[in-house]
C-alpha beads as a LAMMPS data file, in Angstrom:
LAMMPS data file: protein, C-alpha beads

182 atoms
181 bonds

1 atom types
1 bond types

-500.0 500.0 xlo xhi
-500.0 500.0 ylo yhi
-500.0 500.0 zlo zhi

Masses

1 110.0

Atoms # bond

1 1 1 -0.485 0.962 -26.407
2 1 1 1.844 -1.844 -25.415
3 1 1 4.813 0.514 -25.371
4 1 1 3.076 2.867 -22.923
5 1 1 2.139 0.029 -20.543
6 1 1 5.630 -1.452 -20.620
7 1 1 7.195 1.952 -19.890
8 1 1 4.970 2.465 -16.840
9 1 1 5.661 -0.920 -15.229
10 1 1 7.657 -0.488 -11.990
11 1 1 8.047 3.234 -12.718
12 1 1 7.946 4.423 -9.094
13 1 1 11.179 4.446 -7.134
14 1 1 12.124 5.428 -3.606
15 1 1 12.362 9.199 -3.528
16 1 1 9.600 9.706 -6.103
17 1 1 6.709 11.870 -4.934
18 1 1 4.192 9.060 -5.611
19 1 1 6.278 6.249 -4.066
20 1 1 3.982 3.836 -2.167
21 1 1 0.784 5.668 -3.144
22 1 1 -2.230 3.765 -4.407
23 1 1 -5.899 4.377 -5.088
24 1 1 -8.073 2.900 -2.364
25 1 1 -11.377 3.808 -3.962
26 1 1 -13.390 6.369 -5.879
27 1 1 -15.931 8.764 -4.473
28 1 1 -17.026 12.378 -4.095
29 1 1 -14.657 15.105 -2.951
30 1 1 -14.923 18.829 -2.363
31 1 1 -12.835 21.049 -4.598
32 1 1 -12.205 24.730 -4.043
33 1 1 -12.617 26.699 -7.266
34 1 1 -10.794 30.008 -7.558
35 1 1 -11.172 32.406 -10.466
36 1 1 -7.845 33.357 -11.976
37 1 1 -9.282 35.916 -14.366
38 1 1 -10.490 38.856 -12.272
39 1 1 -12.257 40.517 -15.206
40 1 1 -14.860 37.754 -15.372
41 1 1 -18.430 39.115 -15.740
42 1 1 -20.600 38.813 -12.616
43 1 1 -23.102 36.542 -14.382
44 1 1 -20.320 33.968 -14.825
45 1 1 -19.178 34.337 -11.222
46 1 1 -22.710 33.477 -10.077
47 1 1 -22.517 30.163 -11.976
48 1 1 -19.398 29.000 -10.130
49 1 1 -19.798 27.186 -6.837
50 1 1 -16.564 27.943 -4.948
51 1 1 -16.790 24.696 -2.971
52 1 1 -18.001 22.372 -5.701
53 1 1 -18.330 18.655 -5.101
54 1 1 -16.795 16.416 -7.735
55 1 1 -17.989 12.876 -8.316
56 1 1 -15.819 9.817 -8.956
57 1 1 -12.569 11.258 -7.636
58 1 1 -9.786 8.769 -6.851
59 1 1 -9.011 8.595 -3.127
60 1 1 -5.358 7.855 -2.457
61 1 1 -3.580 6.186 0.430
62 1 1 0.070 7.069 1.005
63 1 1 1.723 4.052 2.594
64 1 1 5.042 5.891 2.722
65 1 1 3.529 8.010 5.501
66 1 1 1.822 5.169 7.394
67 1 1 3.108 2.034 9.043
68 1 1 -0.282 0.341 8.886
69 1 1 -3.572 0.477 7.029
70 1 1 -6.706 -1.283 8.198
71 1 1 -9.452 -2.236 5.755
72 1 1 -12.868 -3.024 7.245
73 1 1 -16.011 -4.493 5.745
74 1 1 -17.326 -7.796 4.495
75 1 1 -14.683 -10.382 3.672
76 1 1 -15.368 -10.210 -0.074
77 1 1 -15.045 -6.414 -0.106
78 1 1 -11.933 -6.251 2.064
79 1 1 -10.242 -8.936 -0.039
80 1 1 -11.095 -7.042 -3.224
81 1 1 -9.723 -3.738 -1.900
82 1 1 -6.591 -5.390 -0.508
83 1 1 -5.921 -7.284 -3.744
84 1 1 -6.359 -4.066 -5.683
85 1 1 -3.877 -2.229 -3.456
86 1 1 -1.310 -5.026 -3.634
87 1 1 -1.599 -5.255 -7.426
88 1 1 -1.320 -1.476 -7.871
89 1 1 1.813 -1.415 -5.725
90 1 1 3.332 -4.478 -7.442
91 1 1 2.635 -2.964 -10.861
92 1 1 4.062 0.448 -10.109
93 1 1 6.966 -0.593 -7.827
94 1 1 9.668 -3.055 -8.785
95 1 1 10.789 -5.971 -6.605
96 1 1 14.050 -4.140 -5.878
97 1 1 12.004 -1.445 -4.081
98 1 1 9.102 -3.465 -2.657
99 1 1 8.954 -6.934 -1.130
100 1 1 5.605 -8.437 -0.164
101 1 1 4.868 -10.800 2.688
102 1 1 1.721 -12.394 4.078
103 1 1 0.425 -13.233 7.516
104 1 1 -2.751 -15.295 7.112
105 1 1 -4.380 -17.887 9.296
106 1 1 -4.331 -21.517 8.222
107 1 1 -7.905 -21.358 6.907
108 1 1 -7.359 -18.644 4.267
109 1 1 -4.122 -19.334 2.331
110 1 1 -6.065 -20.146 -0.847
111 1 1 -7.317 -16.542 -0.906
112 1 1 -3.696 -15.445 -1.316
113 1 1 -2.313 -18.207 -3.551
114 1 1 -2.080 -15.755 -6.472
115 1 1 0.709 -13.868 -4.690
116 1 1 3.135 -16.634 -5.689
117 1 1 3.158 -15.222 -9.229
118 1 1 4.505 -11.851 -8.112
119 1 1 8.302 -11.473 -8.157
120 1 1 7.827 -9.211 -5.117
121 1 1 6.734 -12.096 -2.867
122 1 1 9.316 -13.012 -0.266
123 1 1 8.743 -16.464 1.232
124 1 1 10.702 -15.334 4.306
125 1 1 7.833 -12.937 4.989
126 1 1 5.034 -15.539 4.777
127 1 1 3.634 -17.005 8.000
128 1 1 0.464 -18.248 9.691
129 1 1 1.041 -16.641 13.116
130 1 1 2.541 -13.365 14.288
131 1 1 5.118 -15.270 16.375
132 1 1 6.193 -17.225 13.301
133 1 1 6.535 -14.041 11.252
134 1 1 8.545 -12.285 13.991
135 1 1 10.882 -15.284 14.170
136 1 1 11.308 -15.332 10.386
137 1 1 11.978 -11.590 10.277
138 1 1 14.567 -11.832 13.049
139 1 1 16.453 -14.710 11.385
140 1 1 16.253 -13.056 7.980
141 1 1 17.526 -9.709 9.272
142 1 1 20.389 -11.447 11.123
143 1 1 21.374 -13.039 7.797
144 1 1 21.605 -9.544 6.303
145 1 1 18.358 -9.828 4.382
146 1 1 15.890 -7.133 3.525
147 1 1 16.519 -3.586 4.494
148 1 1 13.763 -1.432 5.833
149 1 1 13.191 2.254 5.572
150 1 1 15.514 4.106 7.945
151 1 1 13.896 5.484 11.093
152 1 1 14.407 9.071 9.926
153 1 1 11.597 8.532 7.376
154 1 1 13.914 8.418 4.342
155 1 1 12.487 5.714 2.088
156 1 1 15.760 5.199 0.242
157 1 1 15.703 1.503 1.193
158 1 1 13.618 -1.477 0.349
159 1 1 10.035 -1.455 1.661
160 1 1 8.560 -4.592 3.204
161 1 1 4.770 -4.718 2.829
162 1 1 3.127 -7.444 4.900
163 1 1 -0.536 -8.182 4.206
164 1 1 -2.231 -9.396 7.378
165 1 1 -5.315 -11.577 7.006
166 1 1 -5.363 -13.282 10.373
167 1 1 -8.191 -12.211 12.668
168 1 1 -7.066 -12.476 16.250
169 1 1 -3.341 -12.428 15.419
170 1 1 -1.219 -10.496 17.882
171 1 1 0.114 -8.057 15.299
172 1 1 1.527 -5.847 18.069
173 1 1 4.393 -8.347 18.118
174 1 1 5.446 -7.026 14.714
175 1 1 5.991 -3.573 16.225
176 1 1 7.332 -4.455 19.657
177 1 1 9.453 -7.559 19.235
178 1 1 13.048 -7.080 18.134
179 1 1 13.667 -10.829 18.431
180 1 1 11.590 -14.012 18.331
181 1 1 9.357 -14.719 21.311
182 1 1 8.945 -18.132 22.878

Bonds

1 1 1 2
2 1 2 3
3 1 3 4
4 1 4 5
5 1 5 6
6 1 6 7
7 1 7 8
8 1 8 9
9 1 9 10
10 1 10 11
11 1 11 12
12 1 12 13
13 1 13 14
14 1 14 15
15 1 15 16
16 1 16 17
17 1 17 18
18 1 18 19
19 1 19 20
20 1 20 21
21 1 21 22
22 1 22 23
23 1 23 24
24 1 24 25
25 1 25 26
26 1 26 27
27 1 27 28
28 1 28 29
29 1 29 30
30 1 30 31
31 1 31 32
32 1 32 33
33 1 33 34
34 1 34 35
35 1 35 36
36 1 36 37
37 1 37 38
38 1 38 39
39 1 39 40
40 1 40 41
41 1 41 42
42 1 42 43
43 1 43 44
44 1 44 45
45 1 45 46
46 1 46 47
47 1 47 48
48 1 48 49
49 1 49 50
50 1 50 51
51 1 51 52
52 1 52 53
53 1 53 54
54 1 54 55
55 1 55 56
56 1 56 57
57 1 57 58
58 1 58 59
59 1 59 60
60 1 60 61
61 1 61 62
62 1 62 63
63 1 63 64
64 1 64 65
65 1 65 66
66 1 66 67
67 1 67 68
68 1 68 69
69 1 69 70
70 1 70 71
71 1 71 72
72 1 72 73
73 1 73 74
74 1 74 75
75 1 75 76
76 1 76 77
77 1 77 78
78 1 78 79
79 1 79 80
80 1 80 81
81 1 81 82
82 1 82 83
83 1 83 84
84 1 84 85
85 1 85 86
86 1 86 87
87 1 87 88
88 1 88 89
89 1 89 90
90 1 90 91
91 1 91 92
92 1 92 93
93 1 93 94
94 1 94 95
95 1 95 96
96 1 96 97
97 1 97 98
98 1 98 99
99 1 99 100
100 1 100 101
101 1 101 102
102 1 102 103
103 1 103 104
104 1 104 105
105 1 105 106
106 1 106 107
107 1 107 108
108 1 108 109
109 1 109 110
110 1 110 111
111 1 111 112
112 1 112 113
113 1 113 114
114 1 114 115
115 1 115 116
116 1 116 117
117 1 117 118
118 1 118 119
119 1 119 120
120 1 120 121
121 1 121 122
122 1 122 123
123 1 123 124
124 1 124 125
125 1 125 126
126 1 126 127
127 1 127 128
128 1 128 129
129 1 129 130
130 1 130 131
131 1 131 132
132 1 132 133
133 1 133 134
134 1 134 135
135 1 135 136
136 1 136 137
137 1 137 138
138 1 138 139
139 1 139 140
140 1 140 141
141 1 141 142
142 1 142 143
143 1 143 144
144 1 144 145
145 1 145 146
146 1 146 147
147 1 147 148
148 1 148 149
149 1 149 150
150 1 150 151
151 1 151 152
152 1 152 153
153 1 153 154
154 1 154 155
155 1 155 156
156 1 156 157
157 1 157 158
158 1 158 159
159 1 159 160
160 1 160 161
161 1 161 162
162 1 162 163
163 1 163 164
164 1 164 165
165 1 165 166
166 1 166 167
167 1 167 168
168 1 168 169
169 1 169 170
170 1 170 171
171 1 171 172
172 1 172 173
173 1 173 174
174 1 174 175
175 1 175 176
176 1 176 177
177 1 177 178
178 1 178 179
179 1 179 180
180 1 180 181
181 1 181 182
C-alpha cells in the first residue's frame, strides 16, 4: 500500500544494522539445516539435506564495511547493476545520511543524467577526471562541507558514495591525495 511504501522511504540511518546494505543480485546459496526437534522420526531425518541449496536468494553487499566495490561485465550489465545499487541506496537512505557523486569520462555523462533527480546528488562530487574530483573534494572539505565516516569505522556521519565510470581514471588519487594535485 502507499502508506507502507512511504513509511519505508529513507528508513535506514547510520547505526542501523542494515545501513549501506543493498542487494547486488539473486542466485543460489547453501543453507545449513538443523533439526530443533530431537524427537523427529528417522524417516523424516532422511528427507532433510543438512546442506541444502536454495535458489533465488538475495546476495547482499555491505558498503559500510568496504571502501570500494568493483562491478565487472558488459557495459549494459554493469550499468544496470550499478543503477540498481544506487537506487536501492537512495531509496532506503535519506540525503542527510548519504550524498552521491559521480566520476565519469566525458563520453558517458548521458548514462548518468538521471542522477540529477535524486536529492542525494552533490554537484561538488561530480567530475570527469580523478584530479578534478580530488580538487573539488579538497575545496569542499576546506569550506566545511560533507563529513565522512570517522576513521574508527563509526558510521555516525554522512556517507559520500562516488560512482566511478571512467575507465583509465587514476582512482588511487582518491585514496592517496589529501590535497589537489597539479
